[in-house]
C-alpha positions in Angstrom: 0.0 0.0 0.0 0.9 3.6 0.4 3.0 2.9 3.5 5.2 0.5 1.5 5.6 3.1 -1.3 6.7 5.7 1.3 9.2 3.3 2.9 10.7 2.5 -0.5 10.9 6.2 -1.3 12.6 7.0 2.0 15.0 4.1 1.5 15.9 5.3 -2.0 16.4 8.9 -0.7 18.8 7.6 2.0 20.6 5.5 -0.5 21.0 8.4 -2.9 22.3 10.6 0.0 24.8 7.9 0.9 26.0 7.6 -2.7 26.3 11.3 -3.0 28.4 11.5 0.1 30.6 8.6 -1.1 31.0 10.3 -4.5 31.9 13.6 -2.9 34.4 11.9 -0.7 36.0 10.2 -3.7 36.1 13.5 -5.6 37.7 15.3 -2.6 40.3 12.5 -2.2 41.0 12.6 -6.0 41.5 16.4 -5.8 43.7 16.1 -2.7 46.2 13.9 -4.5 
């Protein structure tokens, strides 16, 4: 139902945030070297 859809959306949002953080860290590390 709607609750499930909301949970999936929240999970995807968190996953996207995590990926963004990881990519930003990789970019910063690459620039630092």
